[in-house]
C-alpha positions as CSV (number, residue, x, y, z in Angstrom):
1,M,31.2,-23.1,18.6
2,K,32.6,-20.6,21.2
3,R,35.6,-21.6,23.2
4,L,36.8,-20.3,26.4
5,V,40.2,-19.0,27.1
6,L,42.1,-18.7,30.4
7,F,44.6,-15.6,30.6
8,L,48.1,-16.8,31.2
9,A,51.2,-14.8,31.8
10,M,54.7,-16.3,31.4
11,A,56.8,-16.0,34.5
12,A,60.1,-17.3,32.5
13,A,60.8,-18.1,29.0
14,S,59.9,-21.8,29.7
15,P,56.2,-22.9,29.6
16,L,57.2,-24.9,32.6
17,H,57.1,-21.8,34.7
18,A,53.9,-20.4,33.7
19,Q,51.6,-18.8,36.1
20,I,47.9,-17.8,35.9
21,E,47.6,-14.1,35.2
22,Q,45.5,-12.8,38.2
23,D,44.5,-9.6,40.0
24,V,45.5,-9.8,43.6
25,R,44.6,-7.8,46.7
26,G,45.2,-7.9,50.3
27,A,48.0,-9.9,52.1
28,V,49.2,-11.8,49.2
29,D,52.8,-11.9,50.5
30,H,51.3,-13.6,53.6
31,F,49.0,-16.1,51.8
32,G,51.1,-16.8,48.6
33,P,50.7,-17.0,44.8
34,G,47.1,-18.1,44.6
35,F,45.9,-19.7,41.4
36,T,48.3,-22.3,39.7
37,A,45.8,-23.9,37.2
38,L,42.3,-23.6,35.9
39,S,40.5,-26.4,34.2
40,E,37.0,-27.4,33.5
41,G,36.6,-29.6,36.5
42,R,39.1,-28.1,39.1
43,V,40.8,-25.0,40.3
44,D,44.3,-25.3,41.7
45,F,46.1,-23.0,44.0
46,R,49.1,-22.7,46.2
47,L,49.4,-21.2,49.7
48,L,52.4,-20.2,51.7
49,R,50.6,-21.1,55.0
50,E,47.3,-22.4,56.0
51,A,44.2,-20.4,55.3
52,N,40.4,-20.6,55.1
53,V,39.4,-20.4,51.4
54,V,36.2,-19.3,49.7
55,L,35.7,-19.9,45.8
56,F,33.2,-18.0,43.6
57,W,32.6,-17.7,39.9
58,V,31.4,-14.0,39.1
59,T,30.0,-13.3,35.6
60,P,30.5,-9.7,34.2
61,Q,26.7,-9.1,34.7
62,G,27.0,-9.8,38.4
63,D,25.7,-13.4,38.8
64,L,27.5,-14.8,41.8
65,N,28.1,-18.5,42.3
66,L,29.7,-19.9,45.4
67,F,31.6,-23.1,44.6
68,F,33.3,-23.6,47.9
69,P,32.4,-24.1,50.6
70,L,29.0,-25.4,49.8
71,R,28.0,-27.6,52.7
72,S,28.1,-26.8,56.4
73,K,30.5,-29.7,56.9
74,D,33.0,-28.4,54.3
75,K,36.1,-27.4,56.1
76,T,37.4,-24.1,54.4
77,L,40.9,-24.4,56.3
78,K,43.4,-25.5,53.5
79,R,47.0,-26.6,54.2
80,A,50.1,-24.7,53.1
81,G,51.1,-26.1,49.7
82,N,49.4,-27.1,46.6
83,N,45.5,-27.3,46.9
84,T,42.6,-28.3,44.4
85,I,38.9,-27.6,44.5
86,S,36.7,-29.5,42.4
87,V,34.2,-27.5,40.5
88,S,32.3,-30.2,38.7
89,D,29.8,-30.9,41.3
90,I,27.7,-27.9,42.4
91,P,24.8,-29.4,44.4
92,S,24.4,-27.9,48.0
93,P,22.1,-29.1,50.6
94,I,22.1,-25.5,52.1
95,E,20.7,-23.9,49.0
96,S,21.3,-23.2,45.2
97,P,24.9,-22.1,44.8
98,V,23.7,-19.1,43.3
99,I,23.6,-16.4,46.0
100,N,20.1,-15.2,46.9
101,G,19.4,-11.8,45.0
102,A,21.8,-12.6,42.1
103,P,20.2,-13.5,38.7
104,A,20.2,-17.1,37.9
105,S,23.0,-18.1,35.7
106,G,22.5,-21.9,35.3
107,R,25.6,-24.0,36.1
108,G,28.0,-21.1,36.7
109,G,31.7,-21.9,36.2
110,Q,31.1,-24.8,33.9
111,F,33.1,-24.2,30.7
112,T,34.6,-26.4,28.0
113,P,38.5,-26.5,28.2
114,G,40.0,-23.7,26.1
115,Q,43.5,-22.3,25.0
116,L,45.7,-20.7,27.4
117,L,46.9,-17.2,26.3
118,T,50.4,-16.1,26.7
119,A,51.0,-12.6,27.9
120,A,52.0,-11.6,24.4
121,Q,48.6,-12.4,23.3
122,T,45.6,-9.9,24.1
123,I,41.7,-10.2,24.2
124,D,39.0,-7.7,24.2
125,S,37.5,-7.5,27.6
126,T,34.1,-7.7,26.3
127,H,34.5,-11.2,25.6
128,I,35.2,-12.0,29.4
129,S,32.6,-14.9,30.4
130,G,33.5,-14.6,34.1
131,Y,36.1,-14.6,36.9
132,W,37.1,-17.2,39.3
133,V,37.7,-15.4,42.7
134,L,39.7,-17.1,45.5
135,L,39.3,-15.5,49.0
136,T,41.9,-16.6,51.6
137,I,41.4,-15.6,55.3
138,D,43.2,-16.3,58.5
139,A,39.7,-16.5,60.4
140,P,37.4,-19.6,60.0
141,I,34.2,-19.1,57.8
142,T,31.3,-21.6,57.1
143,A,29.0,-22.1,54.1
144,Q,26.2,-20.7,56.2
145,E,27.9,-17.6,57.3
146,I,28.9,-16.8,53.8
147,Q,25.5,-17.1,52.6
148,N,24.1,-15.0,55.5
149,K,26.8,-12.2,54.8
150,L,26.2,-12.1,51.2
151,R,22.4,-12.0,51.1
152,P,22.1,-8.3,51.8
153,M,25.1,-7.3,49.7
154,S,24.2,-4.9,46.9
155,R,24.3,-6.6,43.4
156,E,24.6,-3.1,41.6
157,G,27.5,-2.4,39.3
158,G,28.2,-5.7,37.6
159,G,30.6,-8.5,38.2
160,L,33.8,-6.3,38.9
161,A,32.0,-4.2,41.5
162,I,30.6,-7.2,43.3
163,I,34.3,-8.6,43.2
164,D,35.4,-5.4,44.7
165,R,33.0,-5.8,47.7
166,L,33.5,-9.4,48.5
167,A,36.4,-9.0,50.8
168,S,34.7,-6.2,52.9
169,V,31.5,-8.1,53.2
170,L,33.0,-11.4,54.2
171,V,36.4,-10.8,56.0
172,P,36.0,-10.1,59.8
173,Q,37.6,-6.9,61.0
174,G,41.3,-7.4,61.9
175,A,41.6,-10.6,59.9
176,L,44.3,-11.0,57.2
177,W,43.1,-11.8,53.9
178,A,44.1,-12.1,50.1
179,Q,41.8,-12.1,47.2
180,Y,42.8,-13.6,43.8
181,V,40.7,-13.0,40.5
182,A,41.5,-14.8,37.3
183,A,39.5,-13.9,34.2
184,V,38.0,-16.4,31.8
185,A,37.4,-15.3,28.2
186,I,35.3,-16.5,25.2
187,Q,37.4,-16.3,22.0
């Protein structure tokens, strides 16, 4: 049986101060630390100020699954402080959470709990099962706008290339944004 592993970096000697290892881009100092915990049913993150958030699961092959917002009524504005998005339920009345044009990946982001790795442990990047991507924006955005903006986006280059293009496609010109990417790996 394969198990999935979340990369974890130790911020201090104590495990109580552990942080999720993540790639960050944009105005990170403005929006805050990003991911604080990842589990089978939820993604936890911390913001320094309120922001509109979008959450994706991206596989190395380029499958792109939207997890939040899913419905037109979903409020993307999250308060400053600790926040949680449930990733257990995927159904969307707008359309399938797999973005049009991306290969279907089944129930993206659903994984069995795994072991957290410390910074001292390493893992072969070929064992990455996917990436959680949290995009924070100081401008409002709806589920329908996300769907419409992503529809014409190129799916070439695999998951990392798609992750590199997300902010440029979704963030309005002049808006502040930050993007947090955490890898999940099969061990």
